[in-house]
C-alpha positions as CSV (number, residue, x, y, z in Angstrom):
1,M,8.8,-24.5,-7.3
2,D,6.3,-21.8,-8.0
3,K,7.0,-18.0,-8.0
4,R,5.7,-17.4,-4.5
5,D,7.9,-20.1,-3.0
6,S,10.9,-18.7,-5.0
7,V,10.3,-15.2,-3.6
8,T,9.9,-16.5,0.0
9,R,13.1,-18.6,-0.4
10,L,15.0,-15.6,-1.8
11,L,13.8,-13.3,1.0
12,E,15.1,-15.8,3.5
13,K,18.5,-16.0,1.8
14,W,18.6,-12.2,1.7
15,K,17.7,-12.1,5.4
16,Q,20.7,-14.4,6.0
17,G,23.0,-11.9,4.3
18,Q,23.2,-13.3,0.8
19,Q,23.2,-10.1,-1.4
20,S,23.0,-12.2,-4.6
21,A,19.5,-13.2,-3.5
22,L,18.4,-9.6,-3.9
23,N,19.6,-9.6,-7.5
24,E,17.4,-12.7,-8.1
25,L,14.5,-11.3,-6.2
26,A,14.1,-8.0,-8.0
27,P,12.9,-9.4,-11.3
28,L,10.5,-11.7,-9.6
29,V,8.6,-9.0,-7.7
30,Y,9.1,-6.0,-10.1
31,A,6.2,-6.8,-12.4
32,E,3.8,-7.2,-9.5
33,L,5.0,-4.0,-7.8
34,R,4.7,-2.1,-11.1
35,R,1.1,-3.4,-11.4
36,L,0.4,-2.1,-7.9
37,A,2.0,1.3,-8.7
38,A,0.0,1.6,-12.0
39,G,-3.2,0.9,-10.0
40,Y,-2.4,3.6,-7.4
41,L,-1.7,6.1,-10.1
42,R,-4.9,5.3,-12.0
43,R,-6.7,6.5,-8.9
44,E,-4.8,9.8,-8.9
45,R,-5.6,13.0,-10.7
46,R,-5.0,13.3,-14.4
47,G,-1.5,14.5,-15.3
48,H,0.1,13.2,-12.1
49,T,3.9,13.8,-12.4
50,L,4.9,10.4,-10.9
51,Q,5.0,7.5,-13.2
52,P,4.6,3.8,-12.1
53,T,8.3,3.0,-12.7
54,E,9.4,5.9,-10.5
55,L,7.0,4.9,-7.8
56,V,8.2,1.3,-7.9
57,D,11.9,2.3,-8.0
58,E,11.5,4.6,-5.0
59,A,9.6,1.9,-3.0
60,F,12.2,-0.7,-3.9
61,V,15.0,1.6,-2.7
62,R,13.2,1.9,0.6
63,L,12.7,-1.8,0.8
64,I,16.3,-2.7,0.2
65,R,17.8,0.1,2.5
66,Q,17.0,-1.9,5.6
67,A,20.1,-3.1,7.3
68,T,18.5,-6.5,8.2
69,P,15.5,-7.2,6.0
70,D,12.9,-9.2,7.9
71,Y,10.1,-10.1,5.4
72,A,8.3,-13.3,6.3
73,N,7.1,-14.2,2.8
74,R,6.1,-12.7,-0.6
75,S,2.8,-11.4,0.7
76,H,4.5,-9.6,3.6
77,F,7.1,-8.1,1.3
78,I,4.4,-6.8,-1.1
79,A,2.4,-5.4,1.9
80,I,5.4,-3.5,3.1
81,A,6.0,-2.3,-0.5
82,A,2.4,-1.1,-0.6
83,G,2.9,0.9,2.5
84,H,6.0,2.5,1.1
85,M,4.2,3.4,-2.1
86,R,1.4,5.0,-0.1
87,Q,3.9,7.1,1.8
88,I,5.7,8.2,-1.3
89,L,2.4,9.4,-2.8
90,V,1.5,11.2,0.4
91,D,4.9,12.9,0.5
92,H,4.5,13.9,-3.1
93,A,1.1,15.3,-2.3
94,R,2.5,17.3,0.6
95,R,5.2,18.7,-1.5
96,R,2.8,19.7,-4.2
97,R,0.4,21.3,-1.8
98,R,3.2,23.2,-0.2
99,V,4.3,24.4,-3.6
100,K,0.8,25.4,-4.6
101,R,0.1,26.9,-1.1
102,G,-2.9,24.9,-0.5
103,G,-4.1,24.4,-4.0
104,G,-3.9,21.4,-6.3
105,A,-4.4,18.8,-3.7
106,L,-4.2,15.2,-5.1
107,T,-7.5,13.4,-5.2
108,M,-8.2,9.7,-5.2
109,S,-11.4,7.9,-5.9
110,F,-12.3,5.7,-3.0
111,D,-14.5,3.7,-5.3
112,S,-14.4,0.4,-3.3
113,V,-16.4,1.7,-0.4
114,D,-19.4,-0.5,0.3
115,V,-21.8,2.3,1.1
116,P,-25.1,3.0,-0.6
117,V,-24.2,6.5,-1.7
118,A,-21.6,7.4,-4.3
119,A,-18.2,8.3,-2.8
120,P,-16.8,11.6,-3.8
121,P,-13.1,11.9,-4.7
122,V,-10.9,11.8,-1.6
123,D,-7.9,14.0,-1.0
124,L,-4.9,11.7,-0.5
125,L,-3.7,13.8,2.5
126,D,-7.1,13.6,4.1
127,L,-7.1,9.8,3.5
128,D,-3.6,9.5,5.0
129,A,-4.7,11.5,8.1
130,A,-7.8,9.3,8.5
131,M,-5.7,6.1,8.1
132,R,-3.3,7.4,10.8
133,E,-6.2,8.2,13.1
134,L,-7.6,4.7,12.5
135,A,-4.2,3.2,13.3
136,T,-4.2,5.0,16.7
137,F,-7.1,2.9,18.0
138,D,-7.2,-0.1,15.6
139,A,-3.8,-0.7,14.0
140,R,-4.9,-4.1,12.5
141,K,-7.8,-2.5,10.6
142,S,-5.6,0.2,9.3
143,A,-2.9,-2.3,8.2
144,I,-5.5,-4.5,6.5
145,I,-7.0,-1.6,4.6
146,E,-3.5,-0.5,3.5
147,M,-2.7,-4.0,2.3
148,H,-6.0,-4.4,0.5
149,F,-6.6,-1.0,-0.9
150,F,-3.1,0.2,-1.5
151,G,-1.4,-3.2,-1.8
152,G,-4.1,-4.9,-3.9
153,M,-3.7,-8.0,-1.8
154,R,-6.5,-10.6,-1.6
155,F,-8.1,-11.3,1.7
156,E,-6.4,-14.7,1.9
157,E,-3.0,-13.2,1.5
158,I,-3.8,-10.6,4.2
159,A,-5.0,-13.2,6.6
160,T,-1.7,-15.0,6.2
161,V,0.3,-11.9,6.8
162,V,-1.8,-10.7,9.8
163,G,-2.4,-14.1,11.3
164,V,-6.2,-14.0,11.4
165,H,-9.0,-15.9,9.6
166,V,-10.0,-14.7,6.2
167,N,-13.5,-13.9,7.6
168,T,-11.9,-11.6,10.1
169,V,-10.1,-9.8,7.3
170,A,-13.4,-9.3,5.4
171,R,-15.2,-8.0,8.5
172,D,-12.3,-5.6,9.3
173,V,-12.3,-4.3,5.7
174,R,-16.1,-3.6,5.9
175,L,-15.8,-1.9,9.2
176,A,-12.7,0.1,8.3
177,R,-14.2,1.2,5.0
178,A,-17.4,2.4,6.7
179,W,-15.3,4.3,9.4
180,L,-13.1,5.9,6.8
181,F,-16.1,6.9,4.6
182,T,-17.8,8.5,7.6
183,R,-14.6,10.2,8.7
184,L,-13.8,11.5,5.2
185,S,-17.3,12.7,4.6
186,A,-17.1,14.9,7.7
187,R,-14.1,16.8,6.3
């Protein structure tokens, strides 16, 4: 049985109330979550006070707090974890901005935008606001961008989680990136 099947099987056991499954699940997903967290933090400003381990630990706490976990499979679990990590970074940025009274905003490089001009660094709070705005009129595109950009998920994995064809995921990513680039450039 491969790792993906093991994770999905353990998620199902955990969903059925077997707490021991959570103990087996943690080491199987921890390395991947840590890789995601390290990727997020590489996009952040130098000297960021959060470390990948802290980001993973906080996200994992949020994941296991749910009274009845309902993760369909490994990809779904990782996608939800990515959303939690994004929210943790946004909350951290808000606290930092509040402390600095408007200064020291976190910046991220949105370097994967497929636009012919170079993308300037993007303020994480502006990106979060744009993602929330996108979600108000196209929740699927917002979720797909979150899974791909923040979750590091491949298009095939996203297609499985969302229940659409991989070509639809690719198209949605292109359109959402272009929309986000336009929106963030106007700020």
